[in-house]
Every structure is written in structure tokens, then in C-alpha cells.
N, C-alpha and C positions, 0 to 999 in steps of 0.2 A: 687597209693594212693597219693592224693594231699597233699602237705605240709609235706611229710615224709623225704625229703632230700633237701640238698641245691639246689638252682635252676640251670638250665642249663645257660650257659653264653657265650657270644661272645665278645671278646675284640679285638680292633684294636691296632696294634703296633704303638707306638708314637715315639720310638727311638730305636737305637741298640747300643750295647756297643763297637762295633768295625766295621771295614770295611770288614773284611774277615772271620768272624765267621760263624758257622753253622746256626745261627739264622738271619743272615744279610738279607736274602730275605723274611723272614716271615712277612706277612702283617696282619694276624689275628690268634688268638688262640681261639678255641671253646671247652668248657667243656660240655660233654653230658653224658647221662646214669648215673646220679648220684645216689648214695645210701648212706644214712646217712649224717653226717656233720652238722646237726642242733645244735644250741646252746642248752644247758640244759634249761628245762622249768622253773626251779627254781634256786635261788641263785643269781639273778641279783637285789640286793637291797642294801640299805645302809650298812648292816652288812657284805657285801662281796665286798666292793670297792677295786679294785686292784687285785682281785682274777683272776686266769686264769683257763681254762679248756681245756684239749686236747680232741678234738672230731674227731674221725677217719671217713673217708669217702672213697668211691671208685668212680671213674669216668673215662670216656674215654676222651682223649684230642686229638684234631685234629689241625694241624698246616697248615696254608694256605699261599700261595705266589702267586704273579701275574705271569701268564704265559708270557714268552717272545716270540717274533716272531720266534725264532729258535727252540722252543720245539714242537715236534710232539704230545706228550702225557704227561699228568701229571703222576708222579710216586707216588704210595702210598706205604709207608714202614710200616712194623709192622703188616701185616695181612689183 
């Protein structure tokens, strides 16, 4: 159903918080298979300035890294 969930998304990493963390080799993160997450259809007007709304959603996230010449196969964790 078009427009019923937040869009799928692919983001490239622009920086890392440290040199040896678990995310150091991550080059991209992809959000797929989204369900929900759209902003409410009403309430975005002058009477609701500064209001917030919690909007739950489900998605699958994939983390990508560049293969190095020493790797035989990429390893997929989590299923």
C-alpha cells in the first residue's frame, strides 16, 4: 500500500565516533520493510506549534561495510 509507512532509506556513513568501535567499518545503513511511522494527518497547524507526537514503526535495518581483500565471504548476522 503506497504511502502507508515511512519510506525505505539508504544512508552513507559520514563519520564514526571512534577508531575501534563496532560501527567503525560500517559504510552504509539501509532501512527496509517499513510499517507505520507516518506523521499524523491532522494537528500540524498554528494551534499545535511545538507539539510532539510519538509515532511507532517497524523496520528492518541492514548495515554494510566494504569487503577487504582478506575476507573470503561476507558474514550476515541476525538471521
